[in-house]
KOLKOL-913292 format. One line per 5 residues: for each residue x, z, y of C-alpha. Coordinates in nm, 4 decimals, m for minus. Example, Ala and Ser with C-alpha at 12.3 -4.5 7.8 and 13.67 -1.06 7.14 Angstrom:
BEGIN
1.2300 0.7800 m0.4500 ~ 1.3670 0.7140 m0.1060
***
This chain:
BEGIN
2.2012 5.5311 1.4229 ~ 1.8314 5.5166 1.3440 ~ 1.5979 5.4885 1.6423 ~ 1.3142 5.7366 1.6847 ~ 0.9887 5.5572 1.6116
0.6552 5.7189 1.6811 ~ 0.3372 5.5392 1.5962 ~ 0.0089 5.6982 1.4962 ~ m0.2315 5.5004 1.2835 ~ m0.4612 5.7291 1.0876
m0.5208 5.5941 0.7389 ~ m0.7157 5.8881 0.6015 ~ m1.0503 5.7119 0.6385 ~ m0.9290 5.4497 0.3866 ~ m0.8438 5.7044 0.1184
m1.1782 5.7222 m0.0596 ~ m1.2036 5.3430 m0.0671 ~ m0.8512 5.3074 m0.2107 ~ m0.9186 5.5596 m0.4850 ~ m1.2430 5.3855 m0.5813
m1.0791 5.0414 m0.5889 ~ m0.7793 5.1619 m0.7886 ~ m0.9894 5.3268 m1.0591 ~ m1.2285 5.0306 m1.0658 ~ m0.9537 4.7737 m1.1179
m0.7822 4.9782 m1.3863 ~ m1.1067 5.0386 m1.5739 ~ m1.2100 4.6728 m1.5850 ~ m0.8562 4.5522 m1.6564 ~ m0.8424 4.2877 m1.3835
m0.8231 4.2689 m1.0083 ~ m0.9286 4.0841 m0.6981 ~ m0.7067 4.0460 m0.3954 ~ m0.7805 4.3045 m0.1279 ~ m0.7449 4.2578 0.2479
m0.3852 4.3104 0.3595 ~ m0.4841 4.6119 0.5704 ~ m0.5976 4.7934 0.2547 ~ m0.2971 4.7121 0.0360 ~ m0.0519 4.9981 m0.0174
0.3137 4.9755 0.0727 ~ 0.5734 5.0157 m0.2036 ~ 0.9051 5.2017 m0.1921 ~ 1.1151 5.1566 m0.5055 ~ 1.3965 5.4134 m0.4869
1.6553 5.3258 m0.7529 ~ 1.9619 5.5391 m0.8221 ~ 2.2709 5.4089 m1.0009 ~ 2.3948 5.5947 m1.3118 ~ 2.1754 5.9031 m1.2537
2.1200 6.0857 m1.5820 ~ 1.7882 6.2153 m1.7144 ~ 1.9011 6.5748 m1.6584 ~ 2.0817 6.5199 m1.3282 ~ 1.7933 6.6415 m1.1108
1.6482 6.9864 m1.0598 ~ 1.2933 6.9122 m1.1725 ~ 1.4290 6.8010 m1.5113 ~ 1.6148 7.1277 m1.5557 ~ 1.9612 7.0939 m1.4034
2.0997 7.4281 m1.2849 ~ 2.4111 7.2834 m1.1251 ~ 2.2925 6.9878 m0.9166 ~ 2.0657 7.0588 m0.6204 ~ 1.7933 6.8032 m0.5450
1.5267 6.9755 m0.3312 ~ 1.3802 6.6548 m0.1846 ~ 1.3555 6.4833 m0.5221 ~ 1.2049 6.7947 m0.6794 ~ 0.9504 6.8426 m0.4024
0.8421 6.4780 m0.4113 ~ 0.8119 6.4817 m0.7908 ~ 0.5436 6.7503 m0.7627 ~ 0.3313 6.5103 m0.5585 ~ 0.2948 6.2549 m0.8382
0.3123 6.1744 m1.2093 ~ 0.6345 6.2539 m1.3933 ~ 0.7219 6.0927 m1.7272 ~ 0.8764 6.2761 m2.0204 ~ 0.9631 5.9561 m2.2092
1.0800 5.7063 m1.9491 ~ 1.3496 5.4609 m2.0507 ~ 1.5655 5.1957 m1.8926 ~ 1.5560 4.8503 m2.0481 ~ 1.9304 4.8713 m2.1213
2.2024 5.1392 m2.0985 ~ 2.4076 4.9370 m1.8476 ~ 2.3511 4.8256 m1.4888 ~ 2.3039 4.4480 m1.4888 ~ 2.0650 4.4100 m1.7839
1.8672 4.7172 m1.6804 ~ 1.8097 4.5754 m1.3326 ~ 1.7152 4.2417 m1.4839 ~ 1.4397 4.4194 m1.6786 ~ 1.3082 4.5924 m1.3666
1.3039 4.2751 m1.1591 ~ 1.1569 4.0364 m1.4189 ~ 0.9565 4.2478 m1.6626 ~ 1.1502 4.0784 m1.9430 ~ 1.3934 4.2155 m2.1998
1.7507 4.1356 m2.0937 ~ 1.8228 4.0047 m2.4448 ~ 1.6143 3.6995 m2.3498 ~ 1.8843 3.5934 m2.1040 ~ 2.1813 3.6832 m2.3275
2.2518 3.9875 m2.1134 ~ 2.4909 4.1598 m2.0815 ~ 2.7558 3.8943 m2.0495 ~ 2.9116 3.6348 m1.8161 ~ 2.6523 3.4102 m1.6549
2.3648 3.6089 m1.8037 ~ 2.2101 3.7265 m1.4791 ~ 1.9114 3.5856 m1.2912 ~ 1.8658 3.2114 m1.2608 ~ 1.6380 2.9856 m1.0596
1.3657 2.9814 m1.3251 ~ 1.3119 3.3579 m1.3186 ~ 1.0156 3.5035 m1.1290 ~ 1.0676 3.8539 m0.9933 ~ 0.8405 4.1321 m0.8757
0.9712 4.0624 m0.5246 ~ 0.8564 3.7003 m0.5491 ~ 0.5171 3.8058 m0.6795 ~ 0.4676 4.0439 m0.3898 ~ 0.6057 3.8023 m0.1309
0.3755 3.5281 m0.2565 ~ 0.0829 3.7635 m0.2074 ~ 0.1428 3.8720 0.1498 ~ 0.4087 4.1449 0.1299 ~ 0.7145 4.1759 0.3509
1.0070 4.2336 0.1159 ~ 1.3345 4.4152 0.1832 ~ 1.6382 4.5176 m0.0207 ~ 1.9238 4.7444 0.0783 ~ 2.2061 4.8219 m0.1614
2.2933 4.7184 m0.5122 ~ 2.1614 4.3917 m0.6555 ~ 2.4308 4.3012 m0.9121 ~ 2.2247 4.0129 m1.0542 ~ 2.3939 3.7156 m0.8885
2.7448 3.6870 m1.0294 ~ 2.7710 3.3358 m0.8883 ~ 2.4564 3.2015 m1.0549 ~ 2.2697 2.9402 m0.8530 ~ 1.9431 3.0664 m0.7069
2.0108 3.4264 m0.8062 ~ 2.0651 3.6003 m0.4708 ~ 1.8019 3.8447 m0.3396 ~ 1.7008 3.5864 m0.0789 ~ 1.6430 3.3315 m0.3569
1.4412 3.5794 m0.5587 ~ 1.1736 3.6851 m0.3126 ~ 1.3399 3.9126 m0.0564 ~ 1.2922 3.8422 0.3144 ~ 1.5816 4.0662 0.4200
1.8909 4.1727 0.2303 ~ 2.1533 4.4303 0.3271 ~ 2.4458 4.4727 0.0889 ~ 2.2923 4.3201 m0.2230 ~ 2.4985 4.0563 m0.4067
2.7516 4.0219 m0.6865 ~ 2.9205 4.3597 m0.6632 ~ 2.8210 4.6581 m0.8677 ~ 2.9979 4.9208 m0.6600 ~ 3.2106 4.9574 m0.3458
3.5736 5.0490 m0.3814 ~ 3.5008 5.3413 m0.1547 ~ 3.1803 5.5053 m0.0360 ~ 3.3375 5.5530 0.3074 ~ 3.3718 5.2670 0.5558
3.5468 5.0251 0.5252 ~ 3.3882 5.0123 0.1802 ~ 3.6175 4.7458 0.0394 ~ 3.9276 4.9585 0.0914 ~ 4.0289 5.2157 m0.1647
4.1740 5.5485 m0.0562 ~ 4.5184 5.4157 m0.1445 ~ 4.4540 5.1172 0.0850 ~ 4.4083 4.8340 m0.1645 ~ 4.1525 4.5707 m0.0599
3.8725 4.4463 m0.2827 ~ 3.8231 4.0732 m0.2349 ~ 3.5362 4.0659 m0.4859 ~ 3.2908 4.2603 m0.2695 ~ 3.1854 4.0104 m0.0019
2.8269 4.1287 m0.0126 ~ 2.9204 4.4879 0.0704 ~ 3.1624 4.3900 0.3450 ~ 2.8837 4.1914 0.5137 ~ 2.7098 4.5144 0.6061
2.7103 4.5791 0.9826 ~ 3.0233 4.7483 1.1095 ~ 3.0091 5.1244 1.1518 ~ 3.2635 5.3860 1.2445 ~ 3.5443 5.4432 0.9986
3.4552 5.7001 0.7353 ~ 3.0775 5.6439 0.7595 ~ 2.9077 5.6840 0.4220 ~ 2.7481 5.3775 0.2630 ~ 2.4433 5.5729 0.1394
2.3778 5.6904 0.4937 ~ 2.4143 5.3356 0.6254 ~ 2.1778 5.1852 0.3679 ~ 1.9212 5.4469 0.4675 ~ 1.9808 5.3697 0.8375
1.9260 4.9993 0.7771 ~ 1.6082 5.0639 0.5803 ~ 1.4581 5.2879 0.8469 ~ 1.5585 5.0509 1.1239 ~ 1.3895 4.7611 0.9454
1.0752 4.9667 0.8914 ~ 1.0790 5.0767 1.2527 ~ 1.1251 4.7291 1.3910 ~ 0.8584 4.5757 1.1669 ~ 0.5994 4.8510 1.1299
0.6317 5.0740 1.4339 ~ 0.7524 4.8513 1.7180 ~ 0.5726 4.5305 1.6160 ~ 0.2788 4.6820 1.4203 ~ 0.3188 4.4400 1.1299
m0.0082 4.4069 0.9385 ~ 0.1649 4.3024 0.6171 ~ 0.2261 4.5713 0.3543 ~ 0.5930 4.6206 0.2656 ~ 0.7964 4.6285 m0.0542
1.1213 4.8171 0.0040 ~ 1.3733 4.8122 m0.2818 ~ 1.6226 5.0814 m0.1795 ~ 1.8846 5.0473 m0.4494 ~ 2.1676 5.2899 m0.3813
2.5218 5.2425 m0.5118 ~ 2.5486 5.6176 m0.5453 ~ 2.6044 5.7970 m0.7873 ~ 2.8153 5.5358 m0.9678 ~ 3.1924 5.5768 m0.9747
3.4232 5.6059 m0.7820 ~ 3.3776 5.9797 m0.7535 ~ 3.3801 6.0399 m0.3773 ~ 3.1725 6.3039 m0.2051 ~ 3.1484 6.4327 0.1477
3.4093 6.7021 0.2027 ~ 3.1676 6.9833 0.2869 ~ 2.9539 6.9149 m0.0193 ~ 3.2546 6.8862 m0.2481 ~ 3.3715 7.2269 m0.1235
3.0252 7.3734 m0.1821 ~ 3.0062 7.2599 m0.5441 ~ 3.3678 7.3453 m0.6217 ~ 3.2847 7.6997 m0.5204 ~ 2.9605 7.6908 m0.7187
3.1352 7.5659 m1.0333 ~ 3.4037 7.8317 m1.0025 ~ 3.1365 8.0991 m0.9682 ~ 2.9168 7.9786 m1.2553 ~ 3.1916 7.9092 m1.5053
3.4424 8.1784 m1.4163 ~ 3.5224 8.3565 m1.7396 ~ 3.3588 8.0769 m1.9390 ~ 3.6386 7.8224 m1.9289 ~ 3.6400 7.5688 m2.2129
3.9613 7.5064 m2.4033 ~ 3.8294 7.1547 m2.4659 ~ 3.5471 7.0383 m2.2351 ~ 3.4643 6.7504 m2.4715 ~ 3.3263 6.7094 m2.8201
3.4125 6.4106 m3.0374 ~ 3.2269 6.2014 m3.2906 ~ 3.2965 5.8610 m3.4416 ~ 3.0127 5.6653 m3.2831 ~ 3.0234 5.8063 m2.9313
3.3853 5.8890 m2.8566 ~ 3.4185 6.1999 m2.6419 ~ 3.1136 6.3673 m2.4914 ~ 3.1225 6.5837 m2.1792 ~ 2.9799 6.9250 m2.2656
2.8539 7.0579 m1.9330 ~ 2.7621 6.9670 m1.5774 ~ 3.0565 7.0855 m1.3688 ~ 3.1918 6.7824 m1.1803 ~ 3.1791 6.9114 m0.8227
3.2404 6.5680 m0.6684 ~ 2.9547 6.4120 m0.8645 ~ 2.7325 6.7037 m0.7634 ~ 2.8191 6.6393 m0.3988 ~ 2.7198 6.2744 m0.4409
2.3841 6.3723 m0.5909 ~ 2.3030 6.6084 m0.3045 ~ 2.3966 6.3428 m0.0489 ~ 2.1627 6.0985 m0.2202 ~ 1.8873 6.3598 m0.2201
1.9410 6.4210 0.1523 ~ 1.8923 6.0502 0.2179 ~ 1.5687 6.0426 0.0210 ~ 1.4600 6.3284 0.2447 ~ 1.5361 6.1176 0.5518
1.3184 5.8338 0.4232 ~ 1.0289 6.0671 0.3420 ~ 1.0530 6.2309 0.6839 ~ 1.0339 5.8908 0.8529 ~ 0.7339 5.7800 0.6467
0.5463 6.1010 0.7213 ~ 0.6261 6.1106 1.0921 ~ 0.5102 5.7520 1.1334 ~ 0.1966 5.7829 0.9225 ~ 0.3214 5.5463 0.6515
0.3579 5.8003 0.3714 ~ m0.0074 5.8342 0.2633 ~ m0.0425 5.4619 0.1998 ~ 0.2905 5.4117 0.0226 ~ 0.3486 5.4031 m0.3523
0.6873 5.5637 m0.4210 ~ 0.8722 5.4980 m0.7469 ~ 1.1804 5.7110 m0.8147 ~ 1.4022 5.6318 m1.1128 ~ 1.7521 5.5463 m1.2382
1.8897 5.2304 m1.3979 ~ 2.0127 5.4126 m1.7121 ~ 2.1578 5.7390 m1.8396 ~ 2.4443 5.9353 m1.6903 ~ 2.8117 5.8596 m1.7535
2.8972 6.1294 m2.0071 ~ 3.0855 5.9518 m2.2888 ~ 3.4171 5.7750 m2.3201 ~ 3.6549 5.6201 m2.5688 ~ 3.9591 5.6714 m2.3459
4.0617 5.9163 m2.0740 ~ 3.8385 5.7960 m1.7903 ~ 3.6885 6.0764 m1.5781 ~ 3.3258 6.1520 m1.6623 ~ 3.0389 6.2317 m1.4299
2.7960 6.4541 m1.6132 ~ 2.6568 6.5948 m1.9356 ~ 2.3297 6.4671 m2.0831 ~ 2.3048 6.7402 m2.3460 ~ 2.0909 6.8085 m2.5410
2.0463 6.4302 m2.5403 ~ 2.3029 6.2374 m2.7384 ~ 2.5307 5.9809 m2.5790 ~ 2.5301 5.8465 m2.2270 ~ 2.5775 5.5274 m2.0261
2.6392 5.2362 m2.2625 ~ 2.4659 5.3986 m2.5596 ~ 2.1230 5.3355 m2.7060 ~ 2.1039 5.7010 m2.7977 ~ 1.8651 5.8962 m2.5757
2.1346 6.0013 m2.3289 ~ 2.2090 5.6392 m2.2440 ~ 1.8577 5.5035 m2.2005 ~ 1.6341 5.7946 m2.1015 ~ 1.5879 5.8222 m1.7248
1.4054 6.0374 m1.4706 ~ 1.0883 5.8671 m1.3465 ~ 0.7991 5.9694 m1.1274 ~ 0.5472 5.7763 m0.9189 ~ 0.3738 5.9115 m0.6083
0.0772 5.7769 m0.4114 ~ m0.0742 6.0619 m0.2142 ~ m0.4353 6.1475 m0.3120 ~ m0.4495 5.8551 m0.5560 ~ m0.1971 5.9111 m0.8352
m0.2485 6.2338 m1.0281 ~ 0.0034 6.5158 m1.0194 ~ 0.1571 6.6373 m1.3432 ~ 0.3376 6.5154 m1.6544 ~ 0.2669 6.2159 m1.8773
0.3709 6.1612 m2.2397 ~ 0.3262 5.7840 m2.2095 ~ 0.6370 5.6008 m2.3271 ~ 0.7495 5.3507 m2.0624 ~ 1.0515 5.1301 m2.0118
1.2113 4.9350 m1.7261 ~ 1.0182 4.6142 m1.7924 ~ 0.6910 4.7989 m1.7236 ~ 0.7358 4.8450 m1.3479 ~ 0.6441 4.4829 m1.2673
0.2939 4.4833 m1.4244 ~ 0.2278 4.8428 m1.3209 ~ 0.2872 4.7741 m0.9531 ~ 0.0737 4.4607 m0.9702 ~ m0.2148 4.6553 m1.1191
m0.1817 4.9430 m0.8734 ~ m0.2204 4.7121 m0.5756 ~ m0.5117 4.5212 m0.7282 ~ m0.3407 4.2012 m0.8461 ~ m0.3993 4.0177 m1.1719
m0.1334 4.0542 m1.4387 ~ 0.1212 3.7730 m1.4784 ~ 0.1825 3.7966 m1.8508 ~ 0.3637 3.4650 m1.8641 ~ 0.6154 3.6116 m1.6158
0.6598 3.9779 m1.7148 ~ 0.6541 3.8892 m2.0859 ~ 0.7650 4.2281 m2.2151 ~ 0.6231 4.4584 m1.9500 ~ 0.3110 4.6668 m2.0074
0.1325 4.8405 m1.7220 ~ 0.1228 5.2207 m1.7341 ~ m0.1135 5.2479 m1.4388 ~ m0.3829 5.4225 m1.6452 ~ m0.1382 5.7082 m1.6998
m0.0912 5.7373 m1.3254 ~ m0.4576 5.8172 m1.2669 ~ m0.4631 6.0746 m1.5469 ~ m0.6032 5.8628 m1.8301 ~ m0.4647 5.8867 m2.1834
m0.2652 5.5747 m2.2636 ~ m0.1860 5.5472 m2.6325 ~ 0.1057 5.3131 m2.6805 ~ 0.2196 5.4600 m3.0131 ~ 0.1826 5.1167 m3.1777
0.3921 4.9379 m2.9181 ~ 0.7568 4.8894 m3.0178 ~ 1.0207 4.9084 m2.7426 ~ 1.3569 4.7367 m2.7975 ~ 1.7140 4.7606 m2.6713
1.9937 4.5199 m2.7622 ~ 2.3635 4.5888 m2.6960 ~ 2.5759 4.2989 m2.8240 ~ 2.8791 4.3664 m2.6047 ~ 2.9896 4.7282 m2.6536
3.2710 4.9033 m2.4694 ~ 3.4158 5.1371 m2.7330 ~ 3.7306 5.2069 m2.5330 ~ 3.5434 5.2736 m2.2081 ~ 3.2096 5.4382 m2.2873
3.2582 5.4835 m2.6625 ~ 2.9582 5.2801 m2.7799 ~ 2.9185 5.0263 m3.0604 ~ 2.7117 4.7072 m3.0918 ~ 2.3555 4.7699 m3.2087
1.9888 4.6838 m3.1706 ~ 1.7449 4.9714 m3.1311 ~ 1.3691 5.0115 m3.1546 ~ 1.1367 5.2992 m3.0781 ~ 0.7911 5.2894 m3.2376
0.5744 5.5975 m3.2011 ~ 0.7755 5.9059 m3.2934 ~ 1.0556 5.7162 m3.4654 ~ 1.3648 5.5391 m3.3448 ~ 1.6005 5.3199 m3.5451
1.9474 5.2009 m3.4442 ~ 2.0760 4.8978 m3.6327 ~ 2.4558 4.8852 m3.6165 ~ 2.4463 4.5313 m3.7506 ~ 2.8190 4.4613 m3.7354
2.8861 4.7621 m3.9563 ~ 2.5920 4.7079 m4.1878 ~ 2.4319 5.0505 m4.1351 ~ 2.1268 5.1982 m3.9678 ~ 2.0288 5.5368 m3.8270
1.6719 5.6668 m3.8147 ~ 1.5456 5.9619 m3.6087 ~ 1.2197 6.1381 m3.5358 ~ 1.2691 6.1393 m3.1621 ~ 0.9937 6.3943 m3.0965
1.1224 6.6584 m3.3378 ~ 1.4902 6.5726 m3.2907 ~ 1.5657 6.4569 m2.9357 ~ 1.9359 6.5235 m2.9982 ~ 1.9353 6.2581 m3.2720
2.1286 6.4841 m3.5037 ~ 1.9307 6.4311 m3.8291 ~ 1.9623 6.0807 m3.9686 ~ 1.6493 6.0213 m4.1784 ~ 1.7417 5.6765 m4.3094
1.8156 5.8007 m4.6606 ~ 1.5146 6.0293 m4.6982 ~ 1.2595 5.7960 m4.5347 ~ 1.3454 5.4532 m4.6832 ~ 0.9994 5.3027 m4.6172
1.0085 5.3885 m4.2475 ~ 1.3690 5.2700 m4.2275 ~ 1.2821 4.9345 m4.3862 ~ 0.9726 4.8928 m4.1651 ~ 1.1676 4.9422 m3.8428
1.4711 4.7497 m3.9652 ~ 1.2558 4.4428 m4.0367 ~ 1.0957 4.4847 m3.6945 ~ 1.4391 4.4791 m3.5288 ~ 1.5616 4.1760 m3.7215
1.2475 3.9753 m3.6499 ~ 1.2571 4.0699 m3.2812 ~ 1.6192 3.9548 m3.2471 ~ 1.5154 3.6158 m3.3795 ~ 1.2074 3.5975 m3.1568
1.4045 3.6492 m2.8331 ~ 1.7072 3.4502 m2.9537 ~ 1.9344 3.7487 m2.8973 ~ 2.3085 3.7003 m2.9273 ~ 2.4902 3.9120 m3.1822
***
């Protein structure tokens, strides 16, 4: 269990100085290294498979996320935040490197991190940060030099090849039916706990213990970068019994008398789509995750670490809501189209907010951001020079965080999905670009494109390719040239 750490170190007197320095660096577009005692800590809280509408502050009426919702009010929320890919591995590659996953032939065998990559963790470690990861890494897959320890992390708990445990309850490599999982050595290396202990709870325990040992007991002067990358809410669907019971009752109450003869819709390009949020097990998993975020926030506040910590909350891609077979589905992303695996909005749009008490503004931003942008943004927030030769595709959105208008309407954002899973998630191979209000999907194997005004039609229901041929041709040429420039596989 987590020890009780109490340490008082009032940082309020530094607040005015931090605000001045942050605004100064952002205004002049460069930075100078600050003393370690003035550098903010960073907590990157990443959720697996959490959909854009799977949290209360985004409008969900079924899932309950009081800690997430409360924290979101303390910072800047983004209406148009995207992952860099609609699947786990390439999305996480984009976050870590600031580069489009298409540059490394991702997704695909052997397409994860390699020794030549330079991650945000390495950048921070090289500049005086203590770095820590707990949970899902999924970027090794046997590649040399691709483990968290090779890529800038001082301490790693549970991060390696595996994308998910066989069970969320200890022992995590044993399914409910008792079958072992030999391909999860990273997860089984977690410290032993009592049988039935939940992996999300343990990852939180390990994080708080590390913070306590390094920042409360030993009074470490280094700022920290904590990458808390939970396996939840990815499949398998397993919730705590009391929470499952709660949401089963809630679903019965909400939908009694409104049963659906067919809870799915069908269309050619997306397979079956789940029509409403009613999976009580998935809801239980979301609340458990929210409870663990609450534990982290409580610890930071009680130990006077919260005020000087930048907190990023986001997901690696959209919720699992579409299928091409009979697999169980987690959630509904409606009114967004598609889900995990798709380059429609439901597959790539994610919840995102950033909090830094008394520094980052509170409210909503219309700035369009994607997963590659976290690397340069964090560098700029802490007063470091950009590393444009490293985070090639990332663009800092730090101006948006301090309430400045950041016009990126002329910046194209790309997604490339060369290895679809039509029988699993119902998607097809395509390359996609968003530029300003418009979004084009190039289904290059089928020789067709789709064009949408994403502002007026977030459901992507009105294909404008025939009535706006000039815009279609402009974006189609952009996509084709980009594929060549990054040497994307088709």
